[in-house]
N, C-alpha and C positions, 0 to 999 in steps of 0.2 A: 856098642855097650857103653852105658853111662852110669856113674855112681852118684847117688844123691844122699844128702844128710837130712834127717827129719828133725823135729824140734826137741827130741830127746837125745840128740846127737848120735842116733843110730844110723848106720850106713846101709842103704839098699842098692842093689844093682838091677838096672833095667837093660835088657838086651836089645830092645827096640822101642819105638814110640808106643806108649800104652794104648791099645785099641779096645780093651775090654776092662772097664773100670767099675769097681764096686765102692760106693761111699757108705760109710757107717755113721755119718754125722750130718744131721739136718742142715745146719748152717753151711757146711762145706758142700753138701749136695747142691744147694742153691748157687753157691759160688761156681761149681762146675758147669751148671746151666748157663750162668752169665758169661762164662768164658767160652761158650759155644761148643760144648762137648755132648751134644744131643745123641750122636751115634755111638760115641765111645762109652758112655755110662750105661751099663747093663743091669745094675742092681742097686737098690736103695733100701733104707729101713722103712718101717711102717710109720715112723715119726717124721719122715722127710716130706712134709706137706707142701713145700714150695720147691719148684713151681707146681701148680695144680696139674698141668698136663703130664708131668713126670709121675706125680703121685697116682694118677689114673692109669698110666700106661707102662711104667717100668716095673720090673719084677721086684717084689718086696722080699727081703731075706730075713725077716724077723725084726726084733726091736734092737735098740742100741746096746742093750745089755743081755739080750737073748737072741743072739745071732744063730740062724739055722745053718750050721756048718755044711751039711750035705747039700742044701740048696745053693750055697755059695760055690761049692765044688762043681755042681752041675752047670754053672754059668761059665766055667773055664776062664776066670779073670786073669789078667796079666798085671793088675795093680789093684790093691785095696787101700783105701784112705780111711784112717781111724783117728781117734782122739784119746789121750791119756785118761781124761776124766769120764768121758761118756761111754767108753767101751771097757770091757773087763779083760784082765790079764789072761785069764784062761781062754777066752775067745781069741784074743790076739795070738797066743801061742799055737792054737789049732789052725788059725788062718795062715800063719807063716809057713805052714807045710803045703799050702795050696798056691800062694803067690806072694810076691814082695808086699810088705805092709808098711806104709808110710804113716807115722803117727804125729799128730799135732799136739801142742801143749800151750793153750792160749789163756793167759791170766790178765792181760792188759792190752791197751791199744797197740803198743809197739810189737808185742808178740802176734797180735792179729794181723798187722801190716806184714810182718815177716812171714806169717803163714800164707797169706795171699800170694806174695811174691814167690815163695818157694814152691807152692803148688803150681803156679804159672810156669815155672821152669820145668817142673816134674812132668807136666802134660803138654809141653811144647806150646804154651800160650804166654810166653814171657812178657811181650810188649803189651798185650791186652791186660794182663794182671798188673803191670806197673802203672798203666794209665788209670786203672780202677783204684789202685792205692792212692795215687796222686789226687784223684777226685774226692775220695773219702777224706783225706787229710784236709783238703780245702773246706769241706763241709764242717769238719770238727773244729776248725779254727773259729767258725761263726758261733759255736755254742760253748766255747771254753769259758768257765766262770759264769755261766748263765744264771745260776741260782746262788748268789753269794750270801754267806752268813745264815744259811738255813740247814737245819738238821732233819734227816729223813730216816724213817724205819721202812725198809723194803721187805714186804711180806710175800713169801713164796708158797706157803702151805697153811692150811687151816685144820685145826684139831688133829695133831698138835700144831700149835703156832710155830712156824719156822721162818727164819729171817736170813737174808743174805748178809753175811759178815765180811770180815777182811779176807784178803788173798783170794778174791773171786773176780771174775770179769765184771759182774754187776757193780761191785765196789769200785773198780777202776773207772767205770762210766760215771758213777755218782761223783767221784772226786774230780773228774774232768769237767763236770757241770758246775763245780764249785760247791756241791752239797757235802755236808758232813754226814757220814754214815753213823747213825745212832748206835749201831751194833758193831762198830769198827774194832772194839776191844774183844769181840767174840770171834772164834775160829770158824771160818767157812760158812756152814749153814746151821747155826745153833737152834735148838728148841728153847723157846722162852714162854713163860706164863704171861697172861695179860698184866698181872701185877708187876712182874719184872720189866715188861715193855713200857708200862706207864712211867716207871721211875727214870726212863731214858729221856722223857720229855721231848719228843720229836715235834718239829714244826709241821712236818708232812708225814702222812702214812700213805705209802704207795702199795696198793693191792694188785699184784701181778696177775696177768691172764694165764700164765703158765709157770710152773707145772700144775699148780692148782688153779682151776678156772674161776677166779673170783668174779662175781657178778653184782649187779645192783642190789640184790637181796642181802648181800653181806655188808653193804655200806652202813646200814642202820646200826648194826652191832658195833662197828668200829667208831662210828660217830658218837655213840653214847659212851663208849669206853674211853675215848680220847677227845673230850669236849674242847680241849685247847689246841687241837691239831686239825689241819686240813686233810681230809681223806679223799684220795682219788684212785679210780681204777686206771691202771696203766697197761700198755701193750708190752707183755713180757719179752716178746721177740726183739723189741727195740731197746732192751736193756741187756740182753744176754746172747743174741746171735752175733757171731763175730766173723761172718764171711762177707759176701757182697751186700747183705742187708744193711751193713754199716752205712751204705750210701743213702739210706732212708732216715737215718738218725736225726740229722740236723733239722729238717722241716718238722719232724714229729715233736722234738723238744721245744722248738720255737712256738709251736701251737700249744703245747702243754703249759708253757709259761703263761701264755695269754689266758688259758682256762683257769689257772690257779690265781691269777690276778683279778679276774672278773668278780 
């Protein structure tokens, strides 16, 4: 029997090594895969698209905010891994009656590293998780301050226009890159009009691939609305996923910098 503390300082007790795990968070599902838990993970959400082999073969238990409680129960999990922001309180309360629920709360890189290490301990993959964290930290040293003295508007939704503001993981990534978040005075994910956004005078407009799938067809509108800004389509997973995908961040941002400078 072992006690573990999650990132909300809640304590859960596992009576044995968890052999039937359900993940309710896409970025943490990918982490479990990279920690080598192919047999142990029995359920994922419909948004857990990485790795593709799991998306095609693992049982899907609904969405991150629409968990099918009965399907979870049918899988007889011994551990459920959730997230404060991505999952709902009502679902968590229902799931706690089925199995121990470990909850992450990731707002910045330090809490992301902490999450990886704690999940590593939770699933008996401590050394592998610590090595992963070390490798990620090495990569992030390469891109610290990569975009100095530039202001960016990071757009996550269209009609209404929604922006990533302060106290978000996206904002933490922007700050690490040396970018000034043009919406840093706004809470979380504010809705702004085009006029309000224009007054922020960003150097860059980043149109995210998720949750709204911005495409080339949206570029013309933003280019005409922000004639003094560079507009780029960016990979939303590489701004907002906080599991093992962090190991892909450094090469992506180095390439993004080259594209913006061309």
